[in-house]
N, C-alpha and C positions, 0 to 999 in steps of 0.2 A: 504494500500500500504506500509506503514511503517513496518508492520509485516514481509513482504517479505524481506526488507532490514535487519531487526533485525535478521531474521533467518540466514542470511549470515554474521552476525557479525558486522553490521553497526548500530550505534545508531542514534536516531532521530537528534542529534546534528551534524551528519556527512552527512545528506541528505538535499539538498535544493529542496523545492517543491514550485511550482507556481500554485495557483488555476486558473481555467479557466472555461469557460462555452460555450455551444453551443446554437446558436440562428439562427432563419431564419424568413424571412417575410412570412406571410400567402400566401399559394399558391406555395411557392418555394419547389423544390424537395430536395435540399441539404442544410445543415446548415453550418455555419462557426464556427470554434472554436476560441474563443476570450480569450486572457490573461486578467484575471480579474483585474480591478484597485482597488478592495477591497478584504480584507481578510475575511470579514463577510458581509452578506446581511441581514439586519433586518428591514429596513424601506422602504416606498414607494420612498423616495429620493434615497436610495441605488439602487433600481430597475431602477430608471431613469438614474443613472450613468452607469449601465450596458448597458442600451439601447443606451446611447450616445457613449459608447465604441464600441458597435456593429455597429452603424451608421458610425462612423469614419472608422472602419476597412472595412465595406462593401463599402464605398465610395472609399477607396484606392484600394481594391482588385477587385472590380467589376466595376470599372470606364470604360466608353466607350473606353478610350485609352488603356485599359488592354486587349482588344479583348476577352471579356467574363469574366466569373467569375471563379477564381481558388478556388476550394473548397476542396482540399486535404490538411490536416493539420496533425501535429504531436505534441506530448507532450513529454517532457523529464524530467528526474530526474538525477541529477549529484552527484557523490560521488568519493572519492579517493579510488582506488583499488590497492591492492598488491597481490591479489590472482592469482593463475595460472588458465589458461583457463580450463573450465570443472569442477571446484571445486564449482560452484554456486549451491545452493540448491533451488529447486522449490517446494513450498508447495503442498502436495497432490500427488506428483509424486513418483511412486514406481519403483525400478529397474526391468529390465526384468529378468524373471526366467532363460532363456537360450538365446543364440544368434541365435539359429535356431528354427523356429516354430515347434510345435508338429504336427504330421500327421493329427490329428483331426481338425486342424486349416486350412486345405486346402480343395479345392473343385476339383472334377473331371473336367478335361478339355475336355473330349470327348463327 
């Protein structure tokens, strides 16, 4: 992800990233995205801390008083921008050859 910011002129020191994880109870259709309390997970105790964070979020988000479980979440990265709209570079994206499609790109409608 940092490579995409660097492609647009932002160094790693200009981007704030927050690790997270997705977790669900067995049998659930949807998972919850949880902000991780840890930067690295290496031990069984670390996994226990992730499970505790999930349980706390699940209890808050899926409580009976919440009228069901809200399972739509987002992730964000923040940076200061001085670029004009449309100047962002997306990796692997090529410009269009022309603004109108070639004739061979269409199908007959009859």
